Each structure stands twice: as C-alpha cells, then as structure tokens.
N, C-alpha and C positions, 0 to 999 in steps of 0.2 A: 342581583340575582333575578329579579323581575321588575322592570321599570315601574310598573303600576302597583307594586307591593304584593304582599301575600295575604290571603285569607286562610287561616288555619282552622279547619272544621273539626279537628280532633286533638285535643290537648287535655291532659290531666294535671291538676295541681293539688298535691296532698300536703297538708300542713306540716306533717312530720316525715314526709318522704314516701316514695313508692317502695313496696316490698316485693322484690322480684325473685328470680331463681336462686340468687346468691345472697339473699337477705336485703336489707334496706340499702338503697343507693345513697341515701343521706338521711340522718335523723334530725338534723338541726332545723328548728322552726323557720319556715320561710325560705329555706335554701332553694327549693324548686322554683319558687316565684322569682328569686333573684337571678337564677340561671336562665330562666325563660326570658326575663327582661333583657338580658345580654343578647340572647339569640334574636329577640325582636328587633333590637337596635341594629345588630349586624346584618340581618337578612331582610329587613323592611316589612315585618309582619304588622299589618294595620288593624286586624280584627281577629279574635280567637273565640271559637266555641269551646268552653271549658266543660268537659264531660264529667258530671258528678258520678261518684261510685262509692258505695258503702258496703261493708260487711259487718256482721254482728260483733266480731272480735277484732276488726281492723278497719281503719278509715272512718270510724264513727264520727259523725259531725261534718263530713266532707261537704254536704249540701250547704250547711250554714257557713262554712269556711269560704267556699267559692262565691257565695252570694255576698259575703262581706267584702271580698276582694273586688267584686264588681262595683261596689259603691265608691271605691277609691281609684279604680282603673277603668277608664271608659272604653278601653279596647276589649275588655272581658265580657263575654256573653255567657252567663252560667246556665247550664242545663241540669236541672235537678234530678238526681237519681230517684226513681220511683220503684218501690217494691209492693208486694201484695198488700192491699188494704189502704194504700195511700190514695187520696183523692187527687184528681187531675182537673184543673179549671180551664176555662176557655182562654186561649192565648198563651198558655203555659209553654215553657221550654223544658223538655224532659229528656232523660236518658233511660233506656230500657236495655236489659241484658237477657238474652235468651240463648245461652251457650249450651244448654241441655234441655231435654224435654220438660222436666218439672218447671224450670224457669220459663220455658216457652208458654206453658199453660198459664202461669202467673201473668206473663206479659199479655197474653190473649185476653184475660179477664180485664186487665187495665184498659186495653184499647177498646174492647167492646163496651165497657162502662162509659168511657169518654164519648163514644159514638151515640149510645142510647140517651145519655144525658143532654145531648145537644150542645155540649161544651167542649169541643175538640181542642187539643193543644195546638199551638202554632207550629212547633218544631219538635220532632222526635228523632233523637240519635239512637240507632238500633244496632247493637252487637248481637248478631244472630247467626247460628250455623244453618246450613241449608235445610236440615230437617225441621228446624224451628220456623224458618221462613215459610215452609210449605203449610204449616199449621196457621201461621199468622196472616198469610196472603189475603184471605177474604176480608179480614178486619182492616188491613192496610188499605185495601181498595176503597172501602167505605169511608175512610177518613180523607176524602179528597181535598179538604180545606187545610190539611196539615202537610207540612214539608217533612217527609220521611227520608232520613239519611241512613243508608245501610253502610255500616262501617267495615273497613278492612277487606274490601273486595268480596264481601259476603262470606268470609271465613271458610273457603273451600278446602284449605290444607293443600299440600303439594299434589299436583296432578301431572300425569306424564304425557298427555297429548291433548290436542284441541277437542277431540271427541270426548275424552274423559272430562275435560273442563266443562264442556257443554252439558254433559250428563250430571255432573256434580252440582253445577250452578243452575240447574233447571228451575228450581223454585224462585231464584232471583231473576233469571231471564224472563220468566213468565210475568214479571211485573214491569217489563220494559214499556208496555203501553200505558202504564199509570203515570201520568205526567208529573205527579207530585212526589215521585220517588226518585232520589238521586243515589249515586254510589260514591263512597269515599275511596279515592286512590290512596290508601293508607295501610300500614301494617303489612307491607309486602313480604316481610320476612316470615310471616305466618303462612304464606302461600308458596314457600320455597323450601327445597330440601338442602339448599346450600347457603353460602354467605352472600354479602353484597357483591355485585349489584342485583342478585336474585334473578338471574336471566331466565331461569325455568318458570318464573311467574309471568313472563311476558305473554304467554298464550292466554293466561287468565285475564290479564288486562285487555288484551285484544278482543277476546270473546265478549267481555262486558261492554267495551266501546262499540263493537258492532251492533249490539242489541240496543243500548241506551243512547248512543250518539255522544259526541263531545260535549254538548251543551248541558248534560246532566251528570257530568263527572266533576268531582270537587276534590281538592287536595287536603290531606290531614297529616300532621307530623307524628301523632301518637306519642308526643312527649308526656312524661319522662320514661315510660316503659320501653320506648324505642331504643334508648341509650344502652340497653343490655345487648343490643345486636348491631347497632350502627351509630354513626355520629349524627348530629343534628343536620349538618350539611348534606349527608347522604340521604337523610329523610326527605330533604327538598329535591335532591337530584335523584329522584325515584324513577322507576319505569313508567313511561307514559305510552299511550297507544302508538303502535308502530307508524312512523311516517307523519307524525303531527307537525304542523307548521308552528312558527313562532307565535302567531296569533292564537292558535288553538292551545298552545302551552300556557299562554297568559290567561286564557279562559279557564283552564283547569285549576291553575294556581291561585286565581283571584276572582276573575270577572263573573264566572258562573255562580259562585257562592255569594258574591256581593248582590247580584241581581235577584237570586232566589231568596236570600235572607230579607232583602228590602221588600220583596213582594209579600212573603208570608207573614213577616213581622208587621208590615203595614196593614195587611188584611185583617189581622187580629185586633187592631186597635179599636 
C-alpha cells in the first residue's frame, strides 16, 4: 500500500465499540482493537495516534482504556480527551472537540490556560468546525511549541465550488502561515454529499493543499467511525491533492506525520 508504511493520525479505539448512526458496530470487549490489529498487519501501519473521546453517558473511561493499551502496544500513541476543568501538562498529548460553539468556548479556555501556565501540550488533535476555529485561532497561534492537528479537513461539510470552499474554510486557511498547524486528510465522507470516492470533496482537499502545502498534510483513517461509510481500504485510498507524485503521496501517508511527531514529541522531553 505504501512501501514505507502508514502513520495513522486519527483512530478511535473504544473498549465496548463505537456507537454510530445505527447503534453499536460491536459490543464485545476488545473487538475494535482486534480488527484494527488485522488492518495494521494488512496495510503496514507502523504508528497510530489514538484519539480519546468520552461522553457523560457513553465511552466513559476511554482515556484510561487507550492509555492502558499503549502500555502493551508500542505502536499506539494515546491522546487524552480533555474537557472543561481538566488540567493540561507540559508535553501532554490531548484531543479537543469543538463541534459547536459551547464546546469551542470550553476548548478555548483549555488552550488559554495551557498557554498562560507555560506548560503547553506537545500534541493537540482538534475536531473543530470553521466557526469554532475562528474563535480558537488566536490561542492556536500562541501555542507555537505545540503540534496542532486539525481533523477531517476542518469539518466544512459539503461545498459546491472552490469559492464556497475557500469561504467556508477561511478560519482554517487563515492558519496556513502557522507552521505548527497541520491538517488531517481524514473523514472525507463528512465533506461530501455522496458516497465513496467522495469526488465532490476534491476541491476541499485542493484548497487546503494550496494553502498549507504538501508537507503539512497528514493521513488519518478515522477508524472505527469510518466503517459506517467506507471500508478501511477506502479510507487509505482517499482523495489526495490533485496531481500528487508518488513521493508526495508517501509524505502524506507517512513521512510528514513521522517527521512532525518526532520533532514535537522530542521537543517536549
């Protein structure tokens, strides 16, 4: 699939399975881990950022679960889900969700507290809609020692034209000059009005690539939520910027994330 392997920057592992549009994909303990292990072997995934996520009535204890998995699987890098009131320490790996404005204000408080404390996290995976990114952008800029990964193409939703994509993604594109911000080429079904291969999302990918450049794009599978929409192989065979070379494809699928992870992880030691 990729001779140098794959670095998956967006994976979820839930102890009792992911609850999606049609209920739980699997309820058996450890099923998701076993399935992902098979995909790792088949497709050559060498390292995975496992994105923590918890809700009050679902996925409680996911942070503890993925941190436990990391002790037994050296390919797992757990990113702890952080909600309001949770402390963030220097060098932490965390995940933040800002998919509406109340959540965005909570995320802003967390980022500002980390900056003021002088203890910035090393890595932040950020699920944020454009409106939230607009609010968070100043705080993101100030955390220049932190690798910020914006998930799922910045969650623009389907757009009908390049001009519409540029307008919708303006808060994300405005961060293109912030070298510590990367964009995950993940969750493309959320930027498409149709099914795989999500051709209508190509213009979103291209607009982002034009702004950020190839070297700051990274790949993520969005396992296991992606399986409601596509196969795992289709998650790998996703839309990439139009006209990419084989070398650029390898950069997006593996090399960029490897280089940036090593840099920001090492800097936090």
